[in-house]
N, C-alpha and C positions, 0 to 999 in steps of 0.2 A: 471626735466622739468622746475623747478623754479631755478633761479639764483639770487645770491646776489650781487648787485652792490658794487664797491670798496668803495663808500661813507659809505655804511652801515658797511663794514669790518672796516674802519678807526674809525667809531663811537664806534664799539665793543671794538677795542683796547683801545681808549680813556677811555671807561667805566671801563675796567678792571684795567687801571692805576689808576683811581680814587678809585676803590676797595682797591688796594694795599696801597694807601695813607690813606685810612679811617680805615681799619680793624686792621692792626698790631699796630698802634699808640695806639688804645685803649687797645689792649692786652698787651702793654708794659708800660701803664701808671704808674705802680708802680715799674718799674725796678730801680735798684741801678745804681752805676757808670757804664758807658758803658763796662769797662773791666770785670765787674762781672755779667752782665745782661744775662738772659736766653732768650728763645724765647718768653715766655709769663710771666706774673706775676705769683708768686708762687700760686699754686692752693690751695684751702681749704682743710681741712682734708677729706679723702675719705668717702663718704657717700653711703648708700644703694641706688642704682638707683631707681627713681620713677617708678611705674608701668605703667604709660602712658608717651608717648613721648611728647604730646602736652597737655596743660591744657584746652582742649576743648573736648566736647563729639564727638565721632566719627560720621560721617554721610556717609553712604554708597550710598545714593541716589544722593547727589550733584555731585560727580565725574561722574556718569552715565549721568547726565544732562549736565554737562560741556563737556564731550567727544562727545556726539551725537551732540550738537550745534556746537562744534569746527569742527567736521567732515563735517557738513552741510555747514558751512562757506567756508571751503577749497574746497569742492566739487562745490559750486556755483561759487566761484572765478575761479577754474579751468575750468569750463564749459564756462565761459564768456570771459576769458582772455587768456587761454593757449591752450586747445584742446577740442573742443566741443564734438567730438566723444568719447573721453576717458572718459569724466565726465558726459556725457548725460545718467545718470543712470535711469533705469525704472524697473518696477516690473518683466519684463521678464528677464533683465540682472541680477537681484538679484537672481531669481530662477535658472538661468543657472549657475551662479557662486557658489550657495550654493551646487549644485549637481555635479560640474565639479571637475576633479582632479586638484591638485595644481602643478604649473609649476615653471620654472625659467624664470623670465621676461627679457625683453630687454631694460629696461629704462637706461638712462645714469647713469654713475658710481656715479656722485655726488648726483643724486636723490636717488639712491638705498642706498648708503653708508653714506650719511650725512643727507639729508633731511628726510629720513624715521627714522633714529635713533632720529632726533631732534623732529619729530612728536610723536615718542614714549615717548620722555622726557616730552613732554607737557601732554600726558595721566598720566604719573607717577606723575608729579607735581600737577595735579588736585586732585589726590587721597591723596598724602602726605599732602598737604595743607588743606585737610578736615579732618585731624586727624588720617588717616590710617597709619599703620606702612609700613615698606619697603616691606615686603612679600605680604601684601594685595595690596599694590600699584602695585607691579610687575604683579599681576593677572589682575588689571584693565588695565595695558599697553598692556598685551597680548590680552585680550578681545577686547580692542580698535582697536588693529591691525586687528583682525579678522573681526571686523565690517567693517573696511575700505576696507579690501580686497574683501569682499563679496558685500558691498553696497556702497562703495565710488567711485568705478571706474567700467567701463564696461568691462575692460580687465579681463582675468582669474586670480584667486587668485594666489599669488606668495609665495612660501615657504621661498625664500631668503629675501623677504620683512618681512615676519612674524618673522624671526630671528632678522633681523636688527632693526625692530620697537619694537617688543614685548620684546626682551631681550636686544639688544644694547641700546634701548631707556631708559631703567631702569639704565643701567651701566653708560649712560651719564646723565640722568636726576637727579640721587641721588646726585652727586657732585654740580650740578647747584642749587638744592634745598638747600643743606647745605651751599653753598657760600652765597646765597641770605639771608638765616637766620642768618648767621655770620655777615653780614652787619648790619642787624636789631639789633642784639644783642650786637655787639662789636663797632659799628660805631658812638660812642657818639660824635666824633669830627665833624660829619656832621649834618646839620639841619635835622629835622624829614622829610621834603618834599624830600630831596636828598636821604635819606636812603630808603624811599619807592620807589623812582623812580628807583634806582639801583636795588633793589630787584626785581622789575617788569620787568626790561630789562633782568637781568640775568636769572630769572625763571619766564617767563610771566604767567604761570599757577598759581604760588603761589601769584603773585601780583594781578592777576584777582580775586582770591578767597578773598584776603584781601580787595579788594575795593568793589566787588559786593555784599558781603553778610554782610556788615556792621562790627560790632564788633565780629561776631560769630567765625571767623577764624583769629583773630588778634594775637592770642597767638604765640609767637616766639618759634621755635624748640629749645630745650635746648642743647647746645653744650657740657655741662658738662666740660668746660675748657680744650680743647685739646691744646697741643703745636702745633702751626702751623707757617708756614714761606711762605711769598709770594715774588714773584720777577716779575718785570716788565722791559722789555728791548725795547729799540728803536735804530735802526740802519740800517746798509746796508750790504748786502752780495753780493760778486762777485763770478762767476763761476771760479774755479781753474783748473778743469779738467773735461773732459766729453767724454764719449764713448757711441755712440748710433748707431743703425742699421736702423733707420728711419729718415725721413726728417722733422718731425714736428719742428716748430720754438721753439727757446730757448731764453728766456730773460736772458742774462748773468749777469746783474746788477739789483738788486732789493732792494727796501725799506722793511724793516721787522720790525714787532711789535710782542712781545711775552709776554704772561702771564703765570705764573705757581704758584701753591700753594700745599704745603705739609701739610695736615690736620691730626692731631693725631699722630705726630712723636713720636716714642718710646723713653722712658727715663723718662717720668713723671710718678712717682709711684702712684699718686692719680688719674690717668685717667685709666678707665677700657674700654676693647674692647668687649662689649657685644651686640652691635647693628651692622647690616651690614653698612659698610663704616664709622665705627668709625676711621678707618684710610683710607685715599685715597690720591692720587696724581692726579692733573689735569693740563694739559698743552695745550695752544692753541696758534698757531703762524699763523699770517696773513702776506701775502706777496702781494706787488704791481703787482708781476708777475702772480699769479694764485689764488688770494683770500686766500684759506686755504692751507698753507704748511703742517700743521699737527694738529691733535687733538688727545691727548692721555688722557685716563682715566683708572685708576686702583684703586680697592678698596678692602678691606678685607671683604669678605662676612660672613665668619665664622672662628673663630680662638681664640687663647689665647696668652697672653703675656708671656715672659720669661726673665730670667736675671741671672747674676752671683751674688753670695752672696757678693762678694767684690765690686760690683758695677762697674765692668769694661766694662760691655755690657748689654744692654737690647734690646728686640725686641718682634715682633709679628710674629706668623706663622699661616698658615691655607689655606683656600680656597679663592682665589681672583677672582674677576670679572674684565674683561678688555674690553675696546673698543678703537680701534686704526684706525686712518685715516691719511695716508701719501701720499703726492702727490708732489714730487721734479721735477715737470714739465714734465720730459720726460716719466715717468711711474707713477703708483699709486698702493697702496695696502690698504686694510681695513680688519679688523677682529674683530669679536665678540667672546670672549673666556672665558673659565674657566681655572684657572691655580692654581697649588700648588706652595707654596713659603714662603718667609720670608722677613721681613724688620727689620733691626736691626741698632743700633748705638753702636760703640765700642770706647771707650776713648783710644786715642793714648798717650796723655800726659795731663798735667793739663789744657792746654788751646787748645788742638787739638783733632780732633775726625774724625771717618770714619763712614759714613752712607751708607748702602748697601741694595739693594733689589734684590733678585733672584727669578725668576719665570719661570715655565715651564708648559705649558698646551696645550690645543687643542680647537679650535673653528671652525666657518664656515666663510670663508673669500673670498675675491675677489682680484684679481691682474691683471695687464695688462699694455699694452703700451697706448699711447695717439694717437688718430687719426689712429688707426689700421684698418685693413680690416674686413669686416663683419658687421652684424647688432649690435652685441655687441662686443666691442674690449677689453673685459676683461674676465677673466676666474674665475669661481666659484668652490669651493671645500672645503672639510674638511681640515682645516689648523692648524697643530701644530705650536706652537711659543715658542720662548725663550727671556727672558729679563734679562740682567745684568746691574744694575745701581749702580754707586759709586759716593760719593761726599767726598772728602778729605778737611777737614776744618783746616786751619792754623791760630791759634789765632783768633782774630776778624779782620783779615786783608785780607785774601785771601782764595779762595776756588777753587778746581779743580774738575769738573763734567765730568764723562765718562760714557756714556750709550750705550750699544750694544743691538740691536734688530735683531731677525731673524724670518721670516715667510716662511712656506713652504705650498703653496696652491696646494693640491693634485688633482687627478682626481676623488677621492671618492665623491659620492653624487653630481656629476656634469654632465651635458649634454655633456661635452667635456672631456670624459674619456681618451682621447689620449695624454694628456699633462699635465705639471705642471709648477709651478712658484716658484722660490726661491729668497726671497727679504731679503737683509742684510742692516743694517743701523748702523752707528757709529757716535755719537755726542759728541764732546769734547768741553768743555767750561771752560775757565780760567777767574776768576773774581777778581779784585783787588779793594779794598775799599779805597776811598780817603776822605770820610766824613762819618758822623754818619750813613746815609742811602744811600749815593751816591757812585757809583762804575763805573768802566769801564770794559768791558768784550771783550774777543776775542773768536771767536766761529769757529770751523771747523765741517762740516757735510759731510759725505760720504755715499751715497746710491747706492746700486747695485741690478740689476735684472738679474737673469739668467733664461731664459724660455726655455723649452725643448718640442718641438712638432714634432712628426714623419714627418709630412708632410710640416713643415715649416723649420725645422732644428733648431739648438740651436741659441738662441739670447741672447746676453749679452749687457746690458746698464748700465752705471754708471755715477754719477755726484758727483764732490766734490766742495764744496763752502766754502768760508772763509768770516768772517764778523767782524765788530767792532761795539760795542753797548755802549750806555749809559744805565746804569742799576740802578733802585731803588729798594733797598732791604727793603721789609716791615718786619723788625724784625732785631735783632741783632744776631751775630755770625753765620750767614748763615744757621741758622736752627738747630745748636747744642743745645741739650737739657741737662741741669744740672741734673745729677742723684740725 
C-alpha cells in the first residue's frame, strides 16, 4: 500500500555510495603498496570472543516499547493517509483477528514482499541495538509481526506476512544493522555527524535507540575485524531481448544504481564465524524504471570455517538465511528461505583467486506477472531455490562475476494449488580497474519466468538487458583475501 518515490530511491543509492567511500578506506588505512594489499588491514592475533556482543547491559523492555510505538505510528499514518477501513482498528477487530484462522492476503506484491520484511527489519533493529543477540532479536521480530497482524490492521491475520515480516525481516535487518555499525566503527574518515546520520538511515531502529536513550545504547557492535569488500555502481541498462505474453508497459532503457557488500570473506585466519551473519552478502539495485530491481541478502546462520593445510583454499559452510526480491519489470519473485551451502576462496595463482558460493534450500515465496488478472496477480507457495555465485579475480586489475539463481514456487501451502512458477536469473559482470578504486563495468542480466497453470496454459516471459557502469571499489583486489 505504501510506495517509495524515485527521489527517495536516488537518495538511498547516494547514501550507499557514501557508505562505500567511508568504510573501506578506514579498513585499508594500514595497507601496503597497492599490489601487496589485502581487503583489510592485517587483523590482530586471534582472541577469545567476548561473552557479550555489545558492551551495554541488555534491555528486554525497550524493544517492546519501541515496537508498540512504531506499530501505533504506522497504524495511525495508514488510517489517515492510506486506507481508513484497513487501519481503523477497534477492540472488536482485535478480538476477531485473535480467534480467526490465518489466511493468505491479497495485498500488492511490493507491500507483502518488501515493505513487510522492512517492517520486520525495524523490529529486529530495535532489539539488536538494545543489546540483544541475533536469536533474541529474531523472537522480537516474530512477536512484533504477530502483534501487527492481530492489532495493526482490521484485515484477517496473514501467514504469508508472518513469514515475510518475522523471518524475512531478520534476514534483511541483520545485514542493515551490521552495515550501520560498520560505518560507526570503521568510518573515521567521516565526521561524527555524518557517521551517525548514515547509521540512522541504513538502520533507522539502531539510529533511533542511539539518539532516544542518550548514551545507554551508544556502544558499537564489535565487528571483530572481518575482511569485507564494497562496490557501488552507477550507469544505464538497455533491453537487449524480451519475450512476454502480456501487454504491460516496458521501459527499455533505465538508469541504474547498485550497492553490494561482502562481509566476513573467508581467508582471514584470525576471524571466527561464531555469530549469525558473521559472513553475509547484501546487494541492492535501484532503477528509474521500477524503483527496486533487486534486493539480495544471504548470511551464514550457523557453521564453521575450513581450509587446506597448504593454504590453497579457505571457506565456511553451514546453514544460511536468505531473503531475495527480484523485479525485472515484466514479472517478479521473492523468497524467504533457509539453505545449506558453502562460501570459499581458492587461490589460483600468486595474484589471482576464485571466490564461490553454492547454496541449495527451501523457503516460502511468491512469483507472478505484472498487471495480471485477479485480485492477486502473483502466486504463493513453498519455494525450493538454488544459488551459484563465482567471482574470478585476475591480479588487481579485473574481475568477472557470474551468478545463477533459480526459484521454483510450487503449489504447496498455497491457495492456488493448480499451478507453479519457475524463475531463473543469470547475472554476468566484468569489471576493469583503471585507478586505485575506480573502474568501469559491463553487465548482462537475463531473467526468465515459466509459469504452468492448467486453466491458463503455459506462460514464458524473459528479459535480457545489458549495461555500462562507472564502478567505485571500496577496497583492493576485488575482495581477494590474503591467506
